[in-house]
N, C-alpha and C positions, 0 to 999 in steps of 0.2 A: 663912176670913178672920181667924183667931185671931191671926196674927202681925203684922198691920198696926198701925203706930204712928199716934197722933193727932198733929195739928199741934203741940200743946203739948209732947208728949213729944220732938219733933224739935228744939225750940228750942235746947237745949244743943249739939246737933250743928251746927246752922246758925250759932250764935254762934262755935263753935270754927272752923268753916270760914271764916267772915268774918274772924276774927282772923288766921288763917293767911294769907288772901289779903292783908290789910293789911300783915302782916309781909313777905310776898314783894314787894309793891309798894314798900314802904319800902326793902327791900334792893336792888331793881332801881334805884330812884331814887338811892340812895347810890352804887352802883357806877357809874352813868352820870355823876354829878357828879365822882366821883373820876377817872374816865377823862378827862373834860373838863379837869380841873385838871392831870392829867399831860401831856396833849397841849399845853396852854398853856405849861407849864414847859419841855417839850421844844422847842417853837417858840421860846421866849425864849432858850434856850441856843443853838439853831442860829442865831438872829439875831445874838446876841452874837459867836459864832465868826465869822460872815460879816463882821460889822463890823470885827473885829480883822484879818481877812485883807485886806479892802479897804483899810483904813488902812495896813497894811504895804505893800501893793502901791503905793499912792499915794506913800508915803515913798520906795520904791525908784525910782519914776518921777521924783520930784523930784531925787533924786541923779543919775539918768541924764541928766536935763535939764541939770543943772549941769555934768556932765562934757562933754556935747555942746557946751555954750556955750563951753567952753575950747578947742575946735578952731576953726580958721579957717572962715568961713562957707561956703566952697565945698569944704571937705575931704570926700572920700568917706566917711570914718568918721562925720563929723558928719551928713551927709545920711542915711546908713544909720540912725544913732541916732534922728534926727528922724522917719523913716518908722516905725520901731518904736514910738516914743513916740506917734505919731498912731494907730497900730493899737491900742496899749494903752488910749489914751483912748477910742477907739470901743468897745472891749470893756467898759470900766467904765461907759460910758453905756448900752450895751445891757443890762448887768447891772442898773443902776438902773431902767431902763424895765421890765425883766422883773419886778423886785420890785414896782414900782408897779402893774403889771397884775395880778399875783398877789394883792396886798393890796387891790385895788380903788381905789387912789389914782390921781389924774391929775396 
């Protein structure tokens, strides 16, 4: 039993291990927070790109609506454009609802 250390002799080793554990926990926490911030930034970028796309599509739809209104009310071209505009409106509404569901909004 000549090689056994007493509790007092092991204190520096325990302190070093505790410090190492604290450093590792701090590093883990920092990495988790950094990852969360990166995800948040990526989501904001994606949301901004989506908003630009939707606004662009809405602008195109308004222009198409204006063109359709230039045709006589029973013109086949106007009727076809109005059907396409209705479908586009339905797609935009579905997109808005999907985003609301994803984000937990009602």
